[in-house]
C-alpha positions as CSV (number, residue, x, y, z in Angstrom):
1,M,-40.7,-19.7,-4.1
2,R,-39.7,-21.1,-7.3
3,I,-36.3,-23.1,-5.2
4,S,-39.1,-24.3,-2.9
5,A,-41.5,-26.0,-5.7
6,V,-38.6,-27.8,-7.0
7,V,-36.8,-29.0,-4.2
8,T,-39.9,-30.5,-2.3
9,G,-40.9,-32.1,-5.8
10,A,-37.7,-33.4,-5.9
11,L,-38.1,-34.9,-2.7
12,G,-41.5,-35.7,-3.4
13,V,-40.4,-38.0,-6.4
14,L,-37.4,-39.5,-4.0
15,L,-39.7,-40.7,-1.4
16,L,-42.1,-42.1,-4.1
17,V,-39.2,-44.1,-5.8
18,L,-37.8,-45.1,-2.2
19,V,-41.5,-46.6,-1.2
20,A,-41.7,-47.9,-4.9
21,V,-38.3,-49.9,-5.0
22,G,-39.2,-51.4,-1.3
23,W,-36.2,-49.5,0.6
24,S,-35.7,-51.3,3.8
25,P,-34.1,-48.1,6.3
26,L,-37.7,-46.5,5.6
27,L,-40.1,-49.6,5.8
28,S,-38.3,-50.4,9.1
29,F,-39.2,-46.8,10.6
30,D,-42.3,-47.0,9.2
31,R,-43.2,-50.0,10.6
32,D,-41.7,-49.4,14.1
33,V,-43.6,-45.7,14.8
34,A,-46.4,-47.4,13.4
35,E,-46.1,-50.2,16.0
36,A,-45.7,-47.9,18.4
37,L,-48.4,-45.4,18.2
38,H,-51.0,-48.4,17.3
39,R,-50.3,-49.4,21.0
40,S,-50.9,-46.4,22.2
41,A,-53.7,-45.8,20.5
42,L,-55.1,-49.0,21.3
43,A,-54.0,-47.8,25.7
44,H,-55.6,-44.7,25.0
45,P,-58.7,-45.1,23.9
46,G,-60.6,-41.6,25.1
47,F,-56.9,-39.6,23.3
48,T,-57.5,-42.1,20.5
49,H,-61.5,-41.1,19.7
50,L,-60.4,-37.1,19.6
51,N,-58.3,-38.5,17.1
52,R,-61.0,-39.6,15.1
53,I,-62.6,-36.2,15.2
54,L,-60.0,-34.3,14.5
55,T,-59.3,-36.6,11.4
56,D,-63.0,-36.9,10.3
57,W,-64.3,-33.4,10.8
58,V,-61.9,-31.1,11.6
59,W,-59.0,-32.0,9.0
60,D,-61.4,-33.9,7.0
61,P,-59.8,-33.2,3.6
62,W,-63.6,-31.9,2.8
63,T,-63.7,-29.7,5.3
64,M,-60.7,-28.2,3.5
65,R,-62.0,-27.9,0.2
66,A,-64.8,-25.9,2.0
67,L,-62.8,-23.5,3.0
68,T,-60.9,-23.1,-0.2
69,L,-64.5,-22.8,-1.7
70,L,-65.4,-20.0,0.4
71,A,-61.9,-18.4,0.0
72,V,-62.8,-18.5,-4.1
73,V,-66.2,-17.4,-3.6
74,W,-65.1,-14.2,-1.5
75,L,-62.3,-13.4,-4.3
76,L,-65.1,-13.6,-6.9
77,I,-66.9,-11.1,-4.5
78,R,-63.9,-9.0,-4.9
79,R,-63.9,-9.3,-8.5
80,E,-60.4,-11.0,-8.0
81,R,-60.8,-13.7,-11.1
82,L,-57.3,-14.2,-11.6
83,L,-56.3,-15.0,-8.4
84,A,-60.0,-17.2,-7.7
85,L,-59.4,-19.2,-10.8
86,W,-55.5,-19.8,-9.8
87,I,-57.0,-21.2,-6.4
88,T,-59.5,-23.3,-8.0
89,G,-56.9,-24.7,-10.4
90,G,-54.0,-25.3,-7.9
91,T,-56.6,-27.4,-5.5
92,L,-58.1,-29.2,-8.5
93,V,-54.5,-30.0,-10.0
94,A,-53.1,-31.1,-6.1
95,W,-56.4,-33.7,-6.0
96,L,-55.6,-35.4,-9.5
97,L,-52.3,-35.4,-8.4
98,Q,-52.9,-37.4,-5.3
99,A,-55.6,-39.4,-6.5
100,G,-53.1,-40.5,-9.5
101,L,-50.3,-41.5,-7.0
102,K,-52.5,-43.1,-4.8
103,A,-53.3,-45.6,-8.0
104,A,-49.9,-45.9,-9.7
105,V,-48.0,-46.2,-6.2
106,G,-50.9,-49.1,-5.2
107,R,-49.1,-49.0,-1.8
108,E,-51.7,-51.2,1.3
109,R,-52.0,-49.3,4.3
110,P,-51.2,-50.8,8.0
111,Q,-53.2,-53.6,8.7
112,W,-54.0,-54.8,12.1
113,P,-55.6,-57.4,13.9
114,D,-57.5,-54.5,16.6
115,P,-57.5,-51.7,14.1
116,V,-58.7,-48.2,15.7
117,D,-59.7,-46.8,12.4
118,S,-59.7,-47.6,9.1
119,A,-59.9,-45.6,5.2
120,P,-60.3,-46.5,1.7
121,Y,-57.9,-46.7,-1.4
122,G,-54.1,-46.3,-1.6
123,A,-51.9,-45.3,1.7
124,F,-49.3,-43.1,-0.8
125,P,-49.6,-40.1,-0.3
126,S,-51.9,-39.1,2.5
127,G,-54.4,-37.4,0.9
128,H,-55.9,-36.0,4.6
129,A,-52.0,-34.6,4.7
130,M,-52.0,-33.0,1.3
131,A,-55.4,-31.2,1.7
132,A,-54.6,-29.6,4.6
133,T,-51.2,-28.5,3.2
134,V,-52.5,-27.3,0.0
135,A,-55.6,-25.3,1.7
136,C,-54.0,-23.7,4.5
137,G,-50.8,-23.0,1.9
138,L,-53.4,-21.6,-0.7
139,L,-55.2,-19.8,2.2
140,L,-52.3,-18.1,3.4
141,W,-51.3,-16.7,0.6
142,A,-54.5,-15.6,-0.5
143,L,-54.6,-13.3,2.8
144,A,-51.3,-12.2,2.9
145,L,-52.4,-10.5,-0.4
146,H,-54.9,-8.6,1.2
147,W,-53.3,-8.5,4.3
148,R,-52.4,-4.6,6.2
149,E,-49.2,-4.2,7.5
150,G,-49.0,-4.3,11.4
151,R,-52.7,-6.1,11.3
152,R,-53.0,-8.4,14.3
153,G,-53.9,-11.9,13.6
154,W,-51.5,-12.8,11.3
155,G,-49.9,-15.0,13.8
156,T,-52.7,-16.7,15.0
157,L,-53.9,-17.7,11.6
158,A,-50.6,-19.0,10.5
159,G,-50.1,-20.8,13.5
160,A,-53.5,-22.4,13.3
161,A,-53.0,-23.5,9.6
162,L,-49.2,-25.5,10.8
163,V,-51.0,-26.8,14.0
164,S,-53.6,-28.4,11.5
165,V,-51.1,-29.6,8.3
166,A,-49.1,-31.4,11.4
167,G,-52.1,-32.3,13.4
168,V,-53.7,-34.1,10.4
169,G,-50.4,-35.7,9.5
170,W,-50.4,-37.0,12.9
171,T,-53.5,-38.0,13.5
172,R,-53.5,-40.4,10.5
173,V,-50.3,-42.6,11.6
174,Y,-51.4,-42.1,15.2
175,L,-54.8,-44.0,13.9
176,G,-53.0,-46.4,11.9
177,V,-54.4,-45.7,8.8
178,H,-51.0,-44.6,7.2
179,W,-47.4,-45.1,7.2
180,P,-45.1,-42.0,8.4
181,S,-43.9,-41.9,5.0
182,D,-47.0,-41.5,3.8
183,V,-48.2,-37.9,5.8
184,L,-44.3,-36.9,4.8
185,A,-45.0,-37.5,1.0
186,G,-48.6,-35.3,1.5
187,W,-47.0,-32.3,3.1
188,L,-43.6,-32.7,0.0
189,F,-45.7,-33.2,-2.8
190,G,-48.8,-30.4,-1.9
191,W,-46.5,-27.9,-1.0
192,C,-45.2,-28.0,-4.4
193,C,-48.4,-27.9,-5.4
194,V,-49.0,-24.6,-3.5
195,A,-45.8,-23.7,-4.4
196,V,-46.6,-24.2,-8.4
197,T,-49.6,-22.1,-8.1
198,I,-47.9,-19.3,-6.4
199,V,-45.4,-19.3,-9.2
200,T,-47.1,-19.4,-11.9
201,Y,-49.8,-16.7,-10.6
202,R,-46.9,-14.2,-10.2
203,L,-46.1,-14.7,-14.3
204,V,-49.4,-14.3,-15.2
205,A,-50.5,-11.2,-12.8
206,A,-46.8,-9.9,-14.2
207,R,-47.9,-9.8,-17.6
208,R,-51.5,-8.6,-17.1
209,T,-52.5,-4.5,-16.7
210,P,-54.0,-4.0,-13.2
211,S,-57.7,-4.8,-13.7
212,A,-60.9,-5.5,-12.5
213,D,-59.7,-9.3,-13.6
214,T,-56.3,-9.3,-11.1
215,G,-58.4,-6.9,-8.4
216,A,-56.4,-6.0,-5.2
217,G,-54.3,-9.3,-5.5
218,S,-52.5,-9.0,-8.3
219,R,-52.1,-5.2,-7.8
220,M,-50.2,-6.1,-4.0
221,E,-47.9,-8.4,-6.3
222,D,-46.7,-6.0,-8.4
223,T,-45.4,-3.7,-5.4
224,R,-43.4,-6.3,-3.4
């Protein structure tokens, strides 16, 4: 997990630099993909409407944060305060990182004479992609700490998480409110935040004696 954090963080920073300096191959790729998908969005209004529903409601960042909040409340009820604190902290750090990067990079969103959707703030990184990656990653991790071996349903949940993360990225580019590299950056920085959260939690939990504060999460972690 440490390697995952370092690799995704380094790739995210590299992508940020390429966007900041205006590396022409990347910008050309972004433009070509965005233009092709925008033409498709204009030609298929029904499918475009479906994408708007998915991005505005099902995979909206506030939907993801609400799911995270429910998970935190569930952990607090189970007296797993350390795990609840770490998930809350990881989510907040990711949120602040996203806002800071948007302000620092200041990348403009795609501009179309006939837009099918709109969005505020800067383009880089995609807040939707980053929020979905962080929420799904942390929720799957929390569930994995409590999941009994052989119990059915894990594959379905993991598949739903992957579809959500990939799907929300698709909707943002398809609707013409993000460049492909914005979405990729959201995925990279989002997973980096997840990996750092897990690594730091393991370090802290390993130094603590299993108690009501760490709960089942740390006990299971110690046995792994």
